[in-house]
C-alpha positions as CSV (number, residue, x, y, z in Angstrom):
1,M,0.0,0.0,0.0
2,T,2.7,2.5,0.9
3,A,5.0,1.6,-2.1
4,P,2.6,3.1,-4.7
5,I,2.1,6.2,-2.6
6,I,5.9,6.7,-2.3
7,A,6.3,6.1,-6.0
8,A,3.6,8.6,-6.8
9,W,5.2,11.1,-4.5
10,L,8.7,10.6,-6.0
11,I,7.2,11.2,-9.5
12,W,5.4,14.3,-8.4
13,R,8.6,15.6,-6.6
14,K,10.7,15.0,-9.7
15,K,8.2,16.9,-11.9
16,M,8.1,19.8,-9.4
17,I,11.9,20.1,-9.3
18,R,12.1,20.1,-13.1
19,H,9.3,22.6,-13.3
20,H,11.0,25.0,-10.9
21,R,14.4,24.6,-12.6
22,E,12.8,25.5,-15.9
23,R,10.7,28.4,-14.6
24,M,13.2,29.9,-12.1
25,P,16.7,28.9,-13.0
26,R,18.2,31.8,-11.2
27,A,16.4,31.0,-7.9
28,A,17.5,27.3,-8.1
29,L,21.1,28.4,-8.6
30,D,20.9,30.9,-5.7
31,L,19.4,28.2,-3.5
32,A,22.2,25.7,-4.4
33,L,24.9,28.3,-3.8
34,T,23.4,29.2,-0.4
35,R,23.1,25.5,0.6
36,N,26.8,24.9,-0.4
37,A,27.9,28.0,1.6
38,L,26.0,26.8,4.7
39,L,27.4,23.3,4.4
40,A,30.9,24.7,4.3
41,I,30.5,26.4,7.7
42,I,28.9,23.5,9.6
43,P,31.6,22.2,12.0
44,F,31.5,18.5,11.4
45,Q,34.2,15.8,11.2
46,Q,34.8,13.3,8.4
47,G,32.2,10.5,8.7
48,E,30.0,12.4,11.1
49,P,26.3,12.5,10.0
50,L,25.0,16.0,8.9
51,A,21.5,15.0,10.0
52,H,22.5,15.7,13.6
53,F,23.5,19.3,12.7
54,F,20.4,19.9,10.6
55,E,18.3,18.8,13.5
56,L,20.2,20.9,16.0
57,Y,20.1,24.1,13.9
58,H,16.4,23.5,13.1
59,R,15.6,23.1,16.7
60,Y,17.7,26.1,17.9
61,P,17.6,28.9,15.3
62,A,19.7,31.2,17.4
63,K,22.6,28.7,17.2
64,A,22.2,28.7,13.4
65,L,22.3,32.5,13.2
66,N,25.3,32.6,15.5
67,L,27.1,30.1,13.3
68,I,26.4,32.2,10.2
69,L,27.3,35.5,11.9
70,Q,30.6,34.2,13.4
71,A,31.8,32.3,10.3
72,R,35.0,33.5,8.7
73,P,35.8,32.8,5.1
74,V,38.6,30.4,4.4
75,L,40.7,31.6,1.5
């Protein structure tokens, strides 16, 4: 029962992603660049799951803002 629902959702999601890429390519690019920049400043070690940090920063937005405000670019 759940497999057809998941399959239908995956098809819908794929169509929506394609739709947004075609209609708003600049927004998709901006979102990807923002995501990559945020991933670069999350202090995790090799092999450590990022899901823990996503949960932490989602639960505590002030920590996320502090992380962004105190980040220094690495050149």
